[in-house]
C-alpha positions as CSV (number, residue, x, y, z in Angstrom):
1,M,29.7,12.0,25.9
2,S,32.6,11.7,23.5
3,A,32.2,11.4,19.8
4,S,32.5,8.0,18.2
5,P,35.4,7.3,15.7
6,A,32.8,7.3,12.9
7,M,31.5,10.7,14.0
8,L,35.0,12.1,14.2
9,R,35.7,10.9,10.7
10,L,32.5,12.3,9.3
11,M,33.3,15.7,10.9
12,T,36.7,15.6,9.1
13,D,35.1,14.6,5.8
14,L,32.5,17.4,6.1
15,R,35.3,19.9,6.8
16,D,37.2,18.7,3.8
17,V,34.3,18.7,1.4
18,K,33.4,22.3,2.5
19,T,37.0,23.6,2.2
20,S,38.1,21.7,-0.9
21,P,35.0,20.3,-2.7
22,P,35.6,17.8,-5.5
23,E,34.9,19.3,-8.9
24,G,31.3,18.7,-9.9
25,C,30.3,17.3,-6.5
26,S,28.7,18.7,-3.3
27,A,27.7,16.9,-0.1
28,S,26.5,17.8,3.4
29,P,24.5,16.3,6.2
30,I,20.7,16.5,5.7
31,S,20.4,17.9,9.3
32,E,22.9,19.6,11.6
33,D,21.8,17.2,14.3
34,D,22.6,14.0,12.2
35,L,26.0,13.5,10.7
36,F,25.1,10.0,9.5
37,N,22.7,10.9,6.7
38,W,23.9,13.2,3.9
39,E,22.6,14.6,0.6
40,A,24.9,14.9,-2.3
41,T,24.8,16.3,-5.9
42,I,27.0,15.2,-8.8
43,L,27.0,17.2,-12.0
44,G,27.2,15.2,-15.2
45,P,30.7,15.4,-16.7
46,S,31.0,17.3,-20.0
47,E,31.3,15.4,-23.2
48,T,29.6,12.3,-21.7
49,P,26.0,11.0,-22.0
50,F,25.5,12.6,-18.6
51,D,26.6,16.1,-19.7
52,G,24.2,18.7,-18.2
53,G,22.7,16.2,-15.8
54,I,22.3,17.0,-12.1
55,F,22.2,13.8,-10.0
56,S,21.0,13.8,-6.4
57,L,22.0,11.1,-3.9
58,R,21.4,10.1,-0.3
59,L,24.3,8.6,1.7
60,S,23.7,6.7,5.0
61,F,26.8,6.1,7.1
62,S,27.0,3.5,9.9
63,E,28.9,3.6,13.2
64,S,31.4,1.3,11.3
65,Y,32.4,4.1,8.9
66,P,35.0,4.4,7.4
67,A,35.7,0.6,7.7
68,R,32.4,0.1,6.0
69,P,31.3,2.4,3.1
70,P,28.1,4.3,3.2
71,R,24.9,3.1,1.6
72,V,24.3,5.2,-1.5
73,R,21.0,5.8,-3.2
74,F,20.4,8.0,-6.2
75,T,17.2,10.0,-5.8
76,T,17.4,11.2,-9.4
77,Q,16.1,8.7,-11.9
78,M,18.9,7.6,-14.3
79,F,20.5,4.7,-16.1
80,H,24.0,3.6,-15.4
81,P,25.6,0.1,-15.5
82,N,27.0,0.6,-11.9
83,V,23.6,1.5,-10.4
84,Y,21.2,-1.3,-9.4
85,A,17.5,-1.2,-9.9
86,G,16.2,0.7,-6.9
87,A,19.0,3.3,-7.4
88,R,21.7,1.8,-5.2
89,A,25.2,2.4,-6.3
90,R,27.6,-0.6,-6.5
91,A,30.8,1.3,-7.1
92,R,32.7,4.2,-5.7
93,V,30.9,7.4,-6.4
94,C,33.6,10.1,-5.8
């Protein structure tokens, strides 16, 4: 069975985030067997109200990725104008 376009893209994204992670961010699949569900961590930027914060997220990708963005949910309680009640992000995260 061949990998779907979404799975191929997720494998590329995983390789990229492992070899060249964005500053203050980390992300990886929750399980080696499931590339469609990831955990991520964002460190609060210095000199902001979020300085020193460690924010955890869950990302759920669909077979339509990358044409459709992942569903993002903060698992750390926080207040931010771009995060809906229920911890869903409504803007690009990284």
